[in-house]
C-alpha positions, 0 to 999 in steps of 0.5 A: 238283318245280315246273317252270320256264320257259326263255328260249325259253318266255318268248320264245314268250309274249312274241311272242304278247303282242306279236302280240296287242297290236301292231295298227293304233293302235300304229303310227299314234299314236306317230308322230302324237304325235311330230309334234305334241309336237316338242321336248316329245317326251320328257315326252309319250313318258313319259306315253304309255308309262305308258298304252300299255305300263305299264297293259297290263302291269299288266292282264295281271299283275292277271289272273294275281294275282287268279286270275280266269278272265276279265274277267267274273269279275274285274268280278263282284267289283264286281257281276255287272250291272256286270261284264256292262256293262263286259265288253260295253262293253270288247269292243265298243270293242276290237271292232266299234265302234272297233278293228276298223274302225280296222284297215281304215282304217289299212291303207287310209290307209297302203297304198292312199290315197297311190296313189289320186286324192283325188276318189273316195277315199270310194268306194275306201275302201268297196271296200277295206273291203268286200274287207277284211272279207269276207276277215276273215270268211272267216278268222274262221270258220276262223282257225287257218291265217291266224293261223299263216301270218301269225304265222310269216311276215308278222309277221317280214316286217312287223317287218323292213320296219319295222326298215329304216324305223326304222333308216334314219330314225334314221340320216338324220333329217329334222330335229333334235327340239330345233328342232321347234316344239310344237303347241298341245295339247302346249305345256303339260302335254305329259306328261298329253297323252301320257298320254291319247294312250296311251288310243288304243292301247286296249291297257289295255282289251285286256289285260283281255280277253286277259290270261286267254290268257297265263295259260292258255298259262303253265299249259299249259306246266306251271306250276301254282303261282299265284305262279309263274304271276304271276311268269312273267306279269310276266317275259313281259310285261316282255320283250314290253312292253320291245320294244314300248316301244322301237318306240314311242320310235323311232316318236315320234322319227321323227314329231318329226323328220319335221317338219323337212321336212313339216307335221303330217299329218291323222293318224298313218296319213298321217304314216307313209305320208309318212315311209316314202315319203320314206325308201324310195320307192315300192317301200318304200311298197308293201312297208310297205303289204302288210305293214301290210295283213296285220298289220291283217288278223291283228289284225282276225281275232283281235278278231272271233274273241275278241269273237264267242266272248265274246258267245256265252259271255255270251249262249249263247241268242242268236246262234251264233259264226258269226252274231256273226262276220258281225254284227261284220264288218258293223258294222265295215265300216259304221263303217270308212267314216266314215274313220280321223279320224272313228273316232279322234274319236268313240272318244275320249269312250268311251275317256275313260269306260272307261279310268278304270274299267279302271285302277281295276279293274286296281289293285284286282285287283293289291292285292286281298289287302291289303283281303281283296277286300272288295266294299265297297271294289270298289263304293265305288271303282268308284261314285266313279270312274263318277261322275267318268268320266261328266264326263270323257266329257262333256268329250271330246264334240264342241263342238256337244254341249258348247255345249248349255247343260245340258252346258256347265253340267256341264262348268263344274261339273266344271272348278270342283270336280273336281281335274285335270279340265282335264287329263282326269284328273278321276276320280283324286281321286274314285277315291282318295276312294272307296278311303278310304270303302270302307276305312272301311266295311270297318273299320266292318263288321269292328268290329261283327262 
């Protein structure tokens, strides 16, 4: 008889999912988006939820439905070399290049920076990030205790303190959303701007990396049938992502309302710190800072552990696990000292390139059986998408680079010939074209055999 999961099982899995996904970016980006979007917050939030909640859920479901044992296997359906490239790029992006350094800078921006003088802020960041990553390394080498301790104690404390802030802010709004002016980037196409803002959470990328963890947990609970695993994955994911969506919506509204008193902040970390101090005073800011630091610490330990284990598996004759953990902590420390604003700034082009590849791989895996997993379809869709994603990458580069005549010519070409390119979605039509071409090739080959 097939075993079934109970509510407590779904709650356990959903809690684990929330713990994996909800890190530094999940707090700062919706608040900042709310400040920027103002009265256009509704369409911006809907767009944000699609990429910040919907895509991560689809990524986890795709991993379950496709019966893959990880991202490397899923990507191999395109080509083994491509899979190795995508796996490395994805783990480095959600790891030491962007997401892990961001855990230190968000902790500093929210919890420490408001208490310090501006004159020596870079020195304080260096000292804080050094101590942060020494701690991360210590726990990454022996992760079980910190993950259990934080998961059972600090996560609830964090959620309680965040809940107090959210409820207090919603009951005592600083301003009416309908009266808040809209910043230029959200004055037109606010839905698509919010859609792209969801890229910054990196959760769709993380879902491809962490999805196998959820599948293993469900199977370890006694669920063996692949269809049942997929269904239970969807149920658990919906439970977790619904809770996450509610937090996103609340934070976005609070961010928009804060414009009734404050100007737009430099970033979401600064905005969250200002809002928490406004409502809860210095004591509240300290409580939020402590829980934020430990929540980010947990995320950093989890990412260092995951990235190190993955690279040991991919390159078994290179560094041992401890060597990768040390290396990734050193890289993360160096990048963290560029500051939160710069980390976000430089991560955007990479995300604009990786997200189309992740989205198409998720969708192909979800609908794998409808084209019988034909490699020509995977290759065609991915090939067309990579071509267009390169142009999206170029469009997101700093202006100093885009002003180079050759680069400017490429942007002008793409803007003229790629539909939706100006919206940051130049990959959509090429991906659909690739699908049509792949299906035609599949049918042609089948008719000749």
